[in-house]
C-alpha positions in Angstrom: 40.1 104.0 124.6 36.7 102.6 125.6 35.3 106.2 126.0 35.7 106.9 122.3 33.2 104.2 121.3 30.0 105.5 122.9 26.9 103.4 122.5 24.5 105.2 120.1 21.7 105.1 122.7 23.5 107.4 125.2 22.3 111.0 125.4 24.5 113.5 123.6 26.5 110.7 121.9 27.1 110.2 118.2 24.4 107.9 116.9 25.6 105.4 114.3 23.5 103.8 111.6 23.7 101.5 108.6 22.6 103.6 105.7 22.1 103.5 101.9 24.0 105.6 99.3 21.7 108.6 99.8 22.2 108.7 103.6 18.8 107.3 104.5 18.8 105.6 108.0 18.3 101.9 107.7 19.3 100.5 111.1 20.5 101.9 114.4 23.9 100.3 115.3 25.7 100.1 118.6 29.0 101.6 117.5 31.2 103.3 114.9 33.0 100.1 114.2 29.7 98.3 113.5 28.5 101.1 111.2 31.7 101.4 109.2 31.8 97.7 108.5 28.8 98.3 106.1 29.1 99.7 102.6 27.4 102.9 103.8 27.4 104.1 107.4 26.0 107.3 108.9 26.8 109.3 112.0 24.4 111.8 113.5 25.3 114.2 116.3 24.5 117.5 117.8 27.0 120.2 116.9 28.0 123.6 118.4 28.1 126.9 116.5 31.9 126.8 116.7 31.9 123.6 114.7 30.2 125.2 111.7 32.1 125.8 108.5 32.6 129.5 107.6 30.3 129.2 104.6 27.3 128.5 106.9 27.9 131.1 109.6 25.9 133.9 107.8 22.8 131.6 107.9 23.0 130.6 111.6 20.7 132.1 114.2 21.6 131.4 117.9 18.1 130.0 118.5 18.8 127.1 116.1 19.9 123.6 117.2 22.5 122.1 114.9 22.7 118.6 113.7 25.7 117.1 111.7 25.2 114.0 109.6 28.2 112.4 108.0 27.8 109.7 105.4 30.6 107.2 105.0 31.2 105.0 102.0 33.4 101.9 102.6 34.7 103.5 105.8 35.6 106.9 104.3 33.8 110.1 104.7 31.8 110.9 101.6 29.3 113.7 102.4 28.5 116.1 105.2 25.0 117.4 105.9 24.2 120.2 108.3 20.7 120.7 109.6 19.5 123.8 111.5 16.2 123.4 113.5 14.4 126.1 115.3 12.8 126.0 118.8 9.7 124.4 117.3 11.8 121.7 115.7 11.2 122.9 112.2 14.1 122.6 109.8 15.3 126.0 108.8 18.4 125.1 106.8 19.8 122.0 105.2 23.3 122.1 103.7 24.8 119.0 102.0 28.1 118.7 100.2 31.0 116.5 99.1 34.7 117.0 98.8 35.1 118.9 102.0 32.7 121.7 101.0 31.1 121.9 104.4 34.1 120.8 106.5 35.7 117.5 107.2 38.8 115.9 106.0 40.1 116.5 102.5 39.3 113.6 100.1 41.6 110.6 100.5 43.9 109.4 97.8 41.1 107.1 96.4 38.9 110.2 96.2 41.5 112.7 95.1 39.5 113.6 92.0 36.3 114.3 94.0 35.1 117.8 93.5 33.6 120.1 96.1 29.9 120.2 95.3 26.8 120.8 97.3 23.8 123.0 98.2 22.2 125.0 100.9 18.4 125.1 101.3 16.9 127.9 103.4 13.3 127.4 104.6 10.7 129.7 106.0 8.4 129.3 109.0 6.1 127.0 107.0 8.9 124.7 106.0 9.0 125.8 102.3 12.3 126.3 100.6 12.6 130.1 100.0 16.2 130.1 98.8 18.6 127.5 97.4 22.3 128.0 96.8 24.2 125.4 94.6 27.9 125.1 94.5 29.7 123.9 91.4 33.0 122.0 91.4 34.8 125.3 90.7 33.1 126.8 93.8 30.9 129.0 91.7 27.7 129.8 93.5 24.3 129.5 91.8 21.1 130.8 93.4 
């Protein structure tokens, strides 16, 4: 059981933070338990290509590093954000969504009405957004 609560400072471990409602990092915390005691908590971890939701696979390049950020509200998953970075550490893609759009558990009973919404931003070598996809609650895609 002790192995499941890795300190945030360990290499390769999930890092836990106190956050605000937009997912901004406010304070590094030592554990999941400490983070989820706050109104908003955030986990940040490295992910593997096999972890990606299907909707993101067409945008993945095997030279990218993947980061998964999960925002929790009152201890429940609220939003997932995926970030792809290239070998120079430039962000090449950001995808953020609620309601299980980009993976994760289905909304709990308290969030049963929550709709799947989100966006994908694709960036060029200079870091400018060159394409944006938005997803409506009916999963209609807008570019």
